Steps between C-alpha positions, in 0.01 A plus 500: 500500500775750581680418177186570306450847670868588435459409131186698467679813660788473258269488197306813634821691546624413144185602331470824697861584427439455121192722517692773692786478243247535217345805658831675535588423148186660358493792758467842338693746720397856523795749537322826488135629524345831408155633576329756278148605436279549192201711406265246672695539821622139477832378621741434213758260621817431305761258591835372368527119524803283477458136409754254638538332160683177423821344614714670233350844562772772470285813491183527705167532300324826588151594416287813585123439566213738569146447632227728638251439781321663782753374755871386503384157582283476198737654254821329612412154638208429275529680167874488471505153630285392207761644251788280606583127498557416868427644848600855584783541755520839673787408746759668274313830443760778529295814486138621520446811287188716535410770258450858657133515412429165668718586799273797577230244599523275803829321474415263785184379312703481180756261645263304724545179299884533533486547878276200543696253284767335700680391183556862378848634587467758776845649411387600140581870440200734475518816290266747330551579128420829338297397190438146402670253734487232237749712288777408751403123484553514123848664511761329287698285732879480509633147448292228663381731785124545542355838525415412863864440585601814314249717687583340834876588451411857422285528809763337716774734371283803585438357857874449540564867408238639743280618221189296569391303809477120523150418403359148452160335506582397863614848617227707338219284644525617861536866389164475322350422834689754706291784647800708593727484197463500118727322265711595189554288200767525227394658171634374161447612157610374157747706306522454134827446332625737230740292293348172425720192602769713681246691718211274603189586688562486878346538843572809692459583873284817544500503877242395756122545485319621813210299635212624701346218685475235231508714191774664281449873531654594167781691679856378488838572637785534248811278531686788675199567734446127577859461610467778750159378599643152584768663715226698675336167563816337631540269216846539351615215280851385434580776258372863521634774280371863508600727215399867527582832322691698753574809283282728298621658176297683238476308160733227630435145616810276493634225724716745700193640662403170649620294792437123566504362847487138604284481818672264730283547814164655563297539816163664560284597796129563480271635769133542460311725743159656531475881585249646739288608211491139370738531212729214426869600489790301360865569559719288273881536500724314254871481554715380218869421473649497150815457284578715203526262207498778223571863501636594159564869578738477796777247526625659817243492778566682834301523818336831386357338183383202707302735720351676200396166341353381828289814525398494133392140521315543836306796355420328178389173656293677769317685238445186301377305803250772574372480143455121541292535811279759319457259210412214733233719669365617153460128405345409844774232518637442854800312374714628792262320751403801702167325576690204643676735749166656592349156559795393725569823698177706475217246486252721669556787251505252211156373585360852487673595166356485157834400345373570141462866602775520756788357304524776229517754794796316667784750585827339378825644621764322306878556510788314323859539606801384290837409634760428238764274667729428207586623153696206364876462451546847321703745712 
């Protein structure tokens, strides 16, 4: 009896293994997904699929498919699933792109199917695209790389350079539920090439889009603004370079007027208080330490010049930081998390506030100080 049971177990394992191997062989892997909308307000889903191919495959087989439906579940899993020979696999999805028009609706509802599916990769990058998101999916790929791999590398490079924040399906989900802080999402656009084969179409980082609650507001921070915004949020990445024009000259704009600093250390302090009249006040101080990596005008740098550059950068960045706060208020985007501080430290006042009306009236007092600690091996 024991021998018969053991034999039966071996047979079951062998057959299930063959079935599993067959499923993997026919699996159609999605490497990038884009969501657009049409005149009927349907979701237009476009994906790039890589088929595993046969034993002698040298170059992966890529295919771009599109389908429409009232929901992501309908357009992706049902309609696109009917266009391919084999089951859909979403575990390799690299990026989730959303067109700006669709992002102005409820992003949480839009991605509900993705959040609920345990097979979908939670570390897929999320980005908004100005124009048709599918245009980036259809970009000509370099070598055997899929458009998903290409776009993911561009996004990761911008994260590394402190240009955009780290945003994935997993990280954006809790922010869409957060009462005290709004999210920001990287913005991409397609840039057309000008010289055929030598200058192909490419994806370009435009900055970060500001969210209000669960919707894209239409306002964005440029790459220069978003780098400073990330520093104000205490999120410096491995590399952070600030280049600013430190001299003004009429009718002249050359490299000698600019200085580039590598920010090696940043610290910020934020204090939220409520005045006797009930106005929310924010004091935000950002302290930066930098190294001069390019200053074409002066090969010789002395202490007096360092002091001048420190003051110039401090003034410029303080002015820019104040402008960022005003833009956040204009967009009704609490991306600095002032509401979180109110909930934590002023819960009584928070309950009495209408945050929709109170946030645009918040009094921001922002200051940035620069301390140049090195100017390279020159001198």
